[in-house]
N, C-alpha and C positions, 0 to 999 in steps of 0.2 A: 598529419597536417597537409593542407592543400597548398601546393606550390604551382605557380604558373610562370614559367620562364619565357620571356619575350625574346625571339631569336635575335642574334647580333647582326648588325650591319657590317659594309665592307670595313693599478687597480687594487682592487682589494686583495688581501691575502686569503689563501684557501682555508685558513684555520680560524677566520673571524667568526663564522657561524656554522653550526651543524644543525640541520633540520631533520627531524624524523627520529622517533624513539628507537628504531631498530638499529641505528648506525653503530652504537656502542657494542651491541651484542654481536653484530656481524663482523666488525673489524677491530677485535682486540688485536731562359728560353733555348741550343740544339733544336731538335724537332719540337720538343716541348721544353718549357723552362720558364721559371719566374725569377731568375736571378738567384743570388746567394745571400740576400739580405737577411738580417736577424728578424725575429718576431718584433713587429712594430717598426722595422728598419726604414724602408722607403717612405712609409705613409704615416709614421708617428704612432702614438699610443691611442687606445680607445677601445670601447666594448660595444658589441652589437646593440644598436637601438637605444643607447643610453646618452645622457647629456642633452643639451638643447631643450626641446619641448618634451622629452621622455615619451615618445610615441609607443615604444615597446611596453613599458610598464602600464601606461594608460589602457592599451588594448587588452593586455593580459588581465587586468583587474575587471574588465567588463566581459571578457570571454568571447568577444566577437569583434568584427571589423576587419578591414583590409589594410594591409601594410605593403609598402613598395620599397624594395631595395634598389637603389640607383647610384650611379657614380656621383661623387661630390662635384666634379668639374664638368662643365658643359663641353669641354674639349674631349671628353671620353664618351660622347653620345653613342658612338658605335658599339659600346658595351650595352646591350639591352637591359632593361629593368627586370626584376623578379618580383612577382606579386604573391603575397602570403595571405591565406585566409585564417584568421585567428581562431575561428570555430574549430578547425582541424587540430590546432595545437591543444585546445582545451577539452576536446572530446576524447573518447576512448581510442585505443590503437585499432587500426583496421584489421580485417581478417588476414590480409596479405602481410602486414607487419608482424602479426602474431606467428604466422608460419615461418617467417624469417628468424624470429627469436628462438623458435624451436630448434634451429640448426646450430645454436651457439652453446658454448660452455659457460658455466658460471664460475665465479661471480662476474656480473656484468657492470661495466662502468659506462654510463650514458653521458657523453661529453656535449655540453650545451643542452641540458635535459629539458629546459623550458618548464612548463607546469607539471611535467612528469607522466605523460600518458604511456610512454614506453616502460617506465619504472613500474607503473601499476600493472601493465600486461606481464612484465617479467615476474612479478610477485605471484600473479595468478597462475603462471606456468611453473611455479616452484623454483625460480631462479633467484638467488640472492643478487641484489642490485643496489647501486648507489648512483646518484647523479651529481654533476658539477655544473654550475652556471654562474655567470658574472652578474646576473640580475637578482637583486634582493626580492623583487616581486615574484619572480619565478620560483625561487627557493622557498618562499613563504607558502606558495600554492602547493608545492610538493609536500611540505609538512602537513598542511591542512588535509591533504588526501591520504595521509598515512605513510608516505614514502620517506626515503632517506636521501638527502642531498647536502652538499657543502657549497658555500658561497665563495667564489674565487675564480681564478684563471687556471686552465689546464697546465700552464707553464709554471705555476707555483707548486709547492709540495702537495702531494696527494696521498691520502692513506692507502695502505696495502700495495705500495709500489712493488713491481715485479711479481705481483700475485693475482692480477686480474685475468680471468679466463677469456673474457671478450670485452671489446669496447665498441660503442656505437658512435658513428659520426653521420647523423641523418639530418634531413631538412635543411640542407645547405651548409651544415656545420663543418664540412671539409674546408670551408673558407676561413675559419677562425684564425686570426693572426696575420692573414694576408700572404702566407707562404706555406703551401701544402706540404712540401717535403719536410720542412721544419716541424710542422704540426704532427705529421705521421711519425717522424723520428721520436718526438716526445711521447706520443701515445704508445708506440712500440716499446719504449723503455719502461712502461708501466705494466706490460703484459707478462704473464707467466710463460715459461717455455712452451712453444707451440700454441701460444695464445692467438686470438683472431680479432680482426677489426671488421665490422660491418659498416661500409662507407657508401653513402649515396652519391652518385655522379649525376651530372647534367645529361639530358637526352642527346645534346649535340656532342658526338663522339670525340671530336678533336678540339673542342673548346678548352682554352687554357689561358686564363687572364688573372691578373692581380692588380688591385687598384684601391683607391681611397673611396669609401662608400658612405652613404647616409641612409637612414631608414625614415620613411615618411608615411604619415597616416592619410586617410581620405580627405581630411581637412587641410592638408598641406603643412602640418606641423612636423618638423624634421628633428632628427637627433643630431648630436655632434658627429663629426666624421670619425670613421674607424677603418682599419686595414681589413681587406676582404679578398677572397679569391674564389674562382669557379673553375671547374674542370669536368670535361666529359670522361667517358670510361677509359679511352686509350691514354689520354693525358694523365688521368689519375693512376692508372697502372704503372705508367712511367715514373711518376713521382714516388709511388710506393716502392718500386724496385730500388730507387736511390736511397730510400729510407730503411732498407733492410727487410722489406715485406714482399711476399709473393702473392700475386693475384691468382687465387685458386678457383674462383667461381665468379661468374657474372650472371645476374638474374634480372629480368624485367618483370615487375609486378605492378599491375594497375597503371601502366604507363611510366613508372618510375624505375630507374636503373640502379642496381645495388651490386657492389663488388665485395667479395669476401677476401680479405687480405690476411695472410698467415705469417707470423714471425718465423724467420729462418732459424 
């Protein structure tokens, strides 16, 4: 997916729907800080790009268009917007993303999988994989492409708990729920011993913000508000340590920053 972050200034249950024929066979603030609020705590409940005018589902169905993630409140203008190119979501994984997948153990859980480009790449590399996404449109697209995904929240019950070799948090998905430490604790709880998380950080190393966000398309149609967070590599490593994960590698690939986090 193509992501352009503008620099800063001063649900449903997971067992509602299983998409993909292979699923049954496969799975028989200190210096940094975002507070200690629960998932959905400070900013309420909500899912990425959903509600309101449903810009996420609209753009996914077309496979193109530009979406902007921005703070809900004008009082948070100092938090810059993030622009997403939907073509990147809908296309194949990049060569750099495939190389990163080759460093991981299976099975792979893609958190916030979208239409499933990383799932398709994992299958091609011989890695068993499954996605989870809160968007019915995204899960439907995964199924149409032959992948396996469940509809729901990562904070709901997830198949194969404590058995995942690796988990993906790419394309800004480290922000799910608005509390990075809580998200990482949840993902770590799903991993097998010595399991790993491949997490994408923001280019700005010290960035560490949590806020109520909306997603908006190029015509100005916005979603309902949802809790979100963003972090650079140093801040992400700090949150990971608090969540029981060690940052064992940092890579920059095609201008994007990725951390490999390993369960202790």
